[in-house]
MARZAMAR-61803 format. One record per residue (C-alpha): residue number from 1; residue in three letters; x, y, z. Coordinates in nm, 3 decimals. Example, Ala and Ser with C-alpha at 12.3 -4.5 7.8 and 13.67 -1.06 7.14 Angstrom:
{rec 1; "ALA"; {1.230; -0.450; 0.780}}
{rec 2; "SER"; {1.367; -0.106; 0.714}}
This chain:
{rec 1; "UNK"; {0.346; -0.747; -0.433}}
{rec 2; "UNK"; {0.280; -1.094; -0.436}}
{rec 3; "UNK"; {0.111; -1.259; -0.736}}
{rec 4; "UNK"; {-0.104; -1.579; -0.708}}
{rec 5; "UNK"; {-0.326; -1.710; -0.968}}
{rec 6; "UNK"; {-0.499; -2.035; -1.139}}
{rec 7; "UNK"; {-0.717; -2.130; -1.405}}
{rec 8; "UNK"; {-1.038; -1.972; -1.190}}
{rec 9; "UNK"; {-0.868; -1.716; -0.949}}
{rec 10; "UNK"; {-0.638; -1.460; -0.920}}
{rec 11; "UNK"; {-0.496; -1.283; -0.589}}
{rec 12; "UNK"; {-0.254; -1.048; -0.518}}
{rec 13; "UNK"; {-0.095; -0.888; -0.179}}
{rec 14; "UNK"; {0.063; -0.603; -0.100}}
{rec 15; "UNK"; {0.096; -0.258; -0.025}}
{rec 16; "UNK"; {0.160; 0.118; -0.143}}
{rec 17; "UNK"; {0.454; 0.162; -0.361}}
{rec 18; "UNK"; {0.704; 0.418; -0.275}}
{rec 19; "UNK"; {0.533; 0.664; -0.524}}
{rec 20; "UNK"; {0.191; 0.640; -0.340}}
{rec 21; "UNK"; {0.407; 0.683; -0.003}}
{rec 22; "UNK"; {0.563; 1.023; -0.115}}
{rec 23; "UNK"; {0.244; 1.130; -0.222}}
{rec 24; "UNK"; {0.120; 1.106; 0.155}}
{rec 25; "UNK"; {0.411; 1.292; 0.244}}
{rec 26; "UNK"; {0.328; 1.588; 0.030}}
{rec 27; "UNK"; {-0.006; 1.598; 0.225}}
{rec 28; "UNK"; {0.112; 1.476; 0.560}}
{rec 29; "UNK"; {-0.135; 1.184; 0.536}}
{rec 30; "UNK"; {-0.051; 0.991; 0.814}}
{rec 31; "UNK"; {0.294; 0.941; 0.678}}
{rec 32; "UNK"; {0.569; 1.250; 0.771}}
{rec 33; "UNK"; {0.552; 1.518; 0.532}}
{rec 34; "UNK"; {0.988; 1.545; 0.608}}
{rec 35; "UNK"; {0.996; 1.236; 0.449}}
{rec 36; "UNK"; {0.853; 1.383; 0.077}}
{rec 37; "UNK"; {1.067; 1.302; -0.193}}
{rec 38; "UNK"; {1.368; 1.115; 0.023}}
{rec 39; "UNK"; {1.417; 0.807; -0.127}}
{rec 40; "UNK"; {1.097; 0.803; -0.242}}
{rec 41; "UNK"; {1.177; 0.556; -0.546}}
{rec 42; "UNK"; {1.254; 0.318; -0.235}}
{rec 43; "UNK"; {0.988; 0.126; -0.118}}
{rec 44; "UNK"; {0.953; 0.064; 0.254}}
{rec 45; "UNK"; {0.776; -0.271; 0.210}}
{rec 46; "UNK"; {0.967; -0.530; 0.062}}
{rec 47; "UNK"; {0.877; -0.903; -0.078}}
{rec 48; "UNK"; {1.155; -1.155; 0.097}}
{rec 49; "UNK"; {1.110; -1.544; 0.117}}
{rec 50; "UNK"; {0.967; -1.518; 0.461}}
{rec 51; "UNK"; {0.677; -1.295; 0.343}}
{rec 52; "UNK"; {0.690; -0.880; 0.352}}
{rec 53; "UNK"; {0.937; -0.715; 0.568}}
{rec 54; "UNK"; {0.857; -0.389; 0.618}}
{rec 55; "UNK"; {1.122; -0.112; 0.777}}
{rec 56; "UNK"; {0.948; 0.160; 0.972}}
{rec 57; "UNK"; {1.073; 0.504; 0.955}}
{rec 58; "UNK"; {1.149; 0.622; 1.315}}
{rec 59; "UNK"; {0.920; 0.891; 1.391}}
{rec 60; "UNK"; {0.918; 1.268; 1.570}}
{rec 61; "UNK"; {0.716; 1.293; 1.850}}
{rec 62; "UNK"; {0.339; 1.406; 1.709}}
{rec 63; "UNK"; {0.401; 1.249; 1.347}}
{rec 64; "UNK"; {0.200; 0.963; 1.231}}
{rec 65; "UNK"; {0.233; 0.680; 1.032}}
{rec 66; "UNK"; {0.078; 0.438; 0.830}}
{rec 67; "UNK"; {0.058; 0.167; 0.625}}
{rec 68; "UNK"; {-0.182; -0.107; 0.473}}
{rec 69; "UNK"; {-0.127; -0.421; 0.376}}
{rec 70; "UNK"; {-0.416; -0.522; 0.168}}
{rec 71; "UNK"; {-0.543; -0.881; -0.015}}
{rec 72; "UNK"; {-0.770; -0.874; -0.337}}
{rec 73; "UNK"; {-0.926; -1.193; -0.533}}
{rec 74; "UNK"; {-1.123; -1.241; -0.793}}
{rec 75; "UNK"; {-1.236; -1.515; -1.078}}
{rec 76; "UNK"; {-1.007; -1.528; -1.307}}
{rec 77; "UNK"; {-1.063; -1.315; -1.597}}
{rec 78; "UNK"; {-0.867; -1.247; -1.900}}
{rec 79; "UNK"; {-0.699; -0.919; -1.905}}
{rec 80; "UNK"; {-0.832; -0.802; -1.578}}
{rec 81; "UNK"; {-0.624; -0.568; -1.346}}
{rec 82; "UNK"; {-0.908; -0.543; -1.088}}
{rec 83; "UNK"; {-0.692; -0.740; -0.783}}
{rec 84; "UNK"; {-0.385; -0.527; -0.899}}
{rec 85; "UNK"; {-0.541; -0.190; -0.871}}
{rec 86; "UNK"; {-0.686; -0.279; -0.564}}
{rec 87; "UNK"; {-0.426; -0.354; -0.364}}
{rec 88; "UNK"; {-0.215; -0.055; -0.562}}
{rec 89; "UNK"; {-0.452; 0.189; -0.410}}
{rec 90; "UNK"; {-0.465; 0.415; -0.228}}
{rec 91; "UNK"; {-0.504; 0.423; 0.159}}
{rec 92; "UNK"; {-0.780; 0.697; 0.151}}
{rec 93; "UNK"; {-0.907; 0.505; -0.142}}
{rec 94; "UNK"; {-0.969; 0.161; 0.095}}
{rec 95; "UNK"; {-1.134; 0.418; 0.389}}
{rec 96; "UNK"; {-1.400; 0.530; 0.158}}
{rec 97; "UNK"; {-1.497; 0.181; 0.004}}
{rec 98; "UNK"; {-1.561; 0.044; 0.339}}
{rec 99; "UNK"; {-1.665; 0.371; 0.504}}
{rec 100; "UNK"; {-1.390; 0.412; 0.739}}
{rec 101; "UNK"; {-1.194; 0.767; 0.743}}
{rec 102; "UNK"; {-0.848; 0.771; 0.977}}
{rec 103; "UNK"; {-0.866; 1.018; 1.283}}
{rec 104; "UNK"; {-0.740; 1.332; 1.171}}
């Protein structure tokens, strides 16, 4: 996750972490169930000097994969974690927030 802030604004950019991807694999929620608890602590997206680097897993026929990159910003407020929570949220929470559901 990237964090940048000034005295007026806070920005976070990132993706779901390994634990969230593991929970999606357990539910077969656009992350293959065969990846459940397989390197679940290892993120598939890492931050490097050039930005984000996402290594997509090799998918079998019929498997579905979804990854989201989220950016959130707000006026800087002491002790606020709103932007961090927005970026690290679940895929379905983002979909519900904007009124979108991924096709089954």
